[in-house]
C-alpha positions, 0 to 999 in steps of 0.5 A: 897162176893169176897175174898181178894185173888180174888180181889187181883188177879183181880187187878194184872190181870188188871194192867198187861194186860193193854196195852199202851193208844190208839193212833190216827194218822193223815197223811199229804198232798198227803198221806193217812191213810193206805199207807204201806210205810208211816203210815203203817210203823209207825203203825208197829213200834208202835206195835213193841215198845209198849204194845198192842196199839190200833191205829186208823189212820184217814181216811177222806172219804169212801176210800183211794182215797177220803182220799188222795183227801180230803187232798187237796180239802176238807175244813179243818173245815169239815175235823175236824168235820169229824174226831171229829165224828170218834173219838166220835164214837170209844169206844176204845178212851173213856178213852183218846188217844195220837195223832200224826199228820204228817205235816198238820195233826199236825195242824188238830189234834191241831184243834181237841184238841181245838174244840173236847175235848171229848174223851180226848186227852192226848199228842199231837205230831205234826211232821212237822205241820205248826202251823203258816202256810206257805208262799211258796209251794216249793216241792210236796209230792209223785206222786202229781205234777199235783195236786201241780201245780194246787194248785200253780196256785190257790194260785197265783190267790188269796189264800184269795179269798173265793172260794179258801179258801173254796175249797183248804186246803193249802190256809186255812193255807196260811199265807202271812206276807205282807197281815196280815190284809187280812189273818186274815179277810179271812183265814177260818181255821188257823186264827181261830184256832190261835185266830187271828179273834175273841178270843174263850175261849174254844180253850184255855181251851180245849188245856190246857187240854192235858198233853203235846204238842210235836213239831217236827221241821225239820232243813233241811225242803224243803217243809215247808216255813218257817220251823220255823212254825213247832215250832210256829215261823213265819216271822215278818210282811212285812219282810221275812228276820226275824223270830219271834219265839213263845216266842216273838209272841203276841200269846204267850205273850197274852197267847191266846191259853195257850201256855205260861202257858204250856211252863212255866209248861214245857208241851211244848217239842221242838224237832228237826230232822236234816233232810228234811220234815218227813225224820226221822229214826225208831231209831229217832222215838223210841228215841224221840217219843215213850217215850210220848206214853207209859202211 
């Protein structure tokens, strides 16, 4: 038999030795899991600010080169499947994890939450994610100008052609407000996760399982058009001079993803950074993001 003192000491040790919940990161277009100047610096900051966190930075592919390339050319649905297998195989995540997606990694992790509820996602933090898609490709990240010019050519050729849809990631969240019917019919990724093709009850049920959805919008964003997409806003149909915010959208009013329910329960946090795309400081990250990762 264990003595009361032994049990008490064990419980004290369990509480005091427990670190912060695990954290999963997904990088953006043109980046990789392990770039020391981007996600590498984020991982370092997380380890400085939190209590012994386990951090998994998703690598989609067998090496960094593949990971970077897949961010442009691997079907987003296949990427989600790949990520779900990685998460399910990681025993460190069985009790749950916080998720942080950067740029397109934001909508990819939302797709994970909707399609792969195990292991459980706790808080989902989308930093510059394009949840209503983009209608423009104004600036290229990093040293990828040649690839970006190729992507622009493909988008001009026909973003909704089946070949382009199935082989170009950025076409899979390309949202043309002048071709809404074509978008809903042809989009192989974004229209699906936004319940614009057929209604999938599990998407709503699963997204409602997360604790909070934290959405970060960059007010001076020169990469995401329109930047309101980072808060689920988008152009009015056939009118790029007007933005329809989330709370005025049919996605919200019909509660197709549970966003209205979450918002009424104060579980959606709308954050802003008065900077360009992903150009936040360490202190901004500490003040605004770290509090959602502590427990």
